N, C-alpha and C positions, 0 to 999 in steps of 0.2 A: 504494500500500500504506500502511496506517496504521502508527503506531508501536506498536501493541498487540503485546507480545511473545508473546501466546498465540494469535495468529491469523495463518495464512498464510505462515509462514516456511519455511525450508529445513532439513530434517533430513538430515544427511550421515552415512553409516555406513561404517566400515572393518571389514567382516565377518571375524571370526575367533573362536576360542574366547574370547578377550578382545576383545570388539568395542568399538572406539573410536567415539564418536558426538559430534556437535556440532549445535547448533540455533541459528539466528539468522534475522533478517529478511533478505529479499533486497534489500539496499541497497548502492549503490556506495561509500558512505562508511564502511561497516562494516569495522573492522580486526580484530576478533576476535568469536567467537561469543558469544551471550548465555549459553548453557549448554553444557557439554561434560562428558565423562567416559568411563568404561569399564564395560561390562557383562561380568561374568564368567559365561559360559554353562555352566561346569562341564566335566566330562570325559565323553566318550562311553564310556569304560571303566567308569564308575560306573553309568550308566543307559541306555547305548545311544544311538544317534543320535537316536532319537525324543525322549528326555529333553532333549538339548541343543537340539534344534530347538523343542521346546515352551517351553523357557526363553527362547529368542529371541523367540518369539511373545508371551509374557507381557510381556517388557520393551518390545517394540515397541508392543503394545497400550496399555501405560501411557504411553509417549511420545506416542502419537497422541491420547490423552485429554488429556494435559497441555498439549501444544504445538499441536495441530491444524495440522500442517504442510500447506502446499499442494503441496510438492514433497519427495520423498525421493530422495536420490542414494546409490548404492552403488558401491563399487569393484568392478570386474569381477574374477571369480576367475581364477587362473592357468589357462592353457590345459592340456588334458589331458597334453600331452607335457612340461610343466614340473612336473607333480605328482610328488611323491616316493613316494606310496603311494596305493593305490586307496581306502582308507578315508578318507584326508584329502580326496581329490577328491570323494568322495560327500558328505562333510560340507560342504565349501565350496559345492558346487552346491546342496545343501539349504538353506544359509543364504539364498542368492539366491532360491530358490523360495519360501521362507517370506515373505520381504519382499515379493516380487511378489504373492503371494497376498493378504497382508493389505492391501496398497495398493489 
């Protein structure tokens, strides 16, 4: 892998309404990501689940253009029995689906 920060690194996502993300090259000596932050995806109450998922798709599309990752890693959602509400479960699974679709 080259040292070019815009080609072929890893984009890691902690999917939630406030999605944490980090991007960096796949290097054994790396101690911290090159870029990281939080995407505020908004509230489903304001625009429904579709609006929240569309916001994730927009942020992710921008990240793909900027970083051109070769690998995207996401944290698995909680299993259904651990969910506290059906709407939350739908949204968390939706996040994973959007990422997988765009990848």
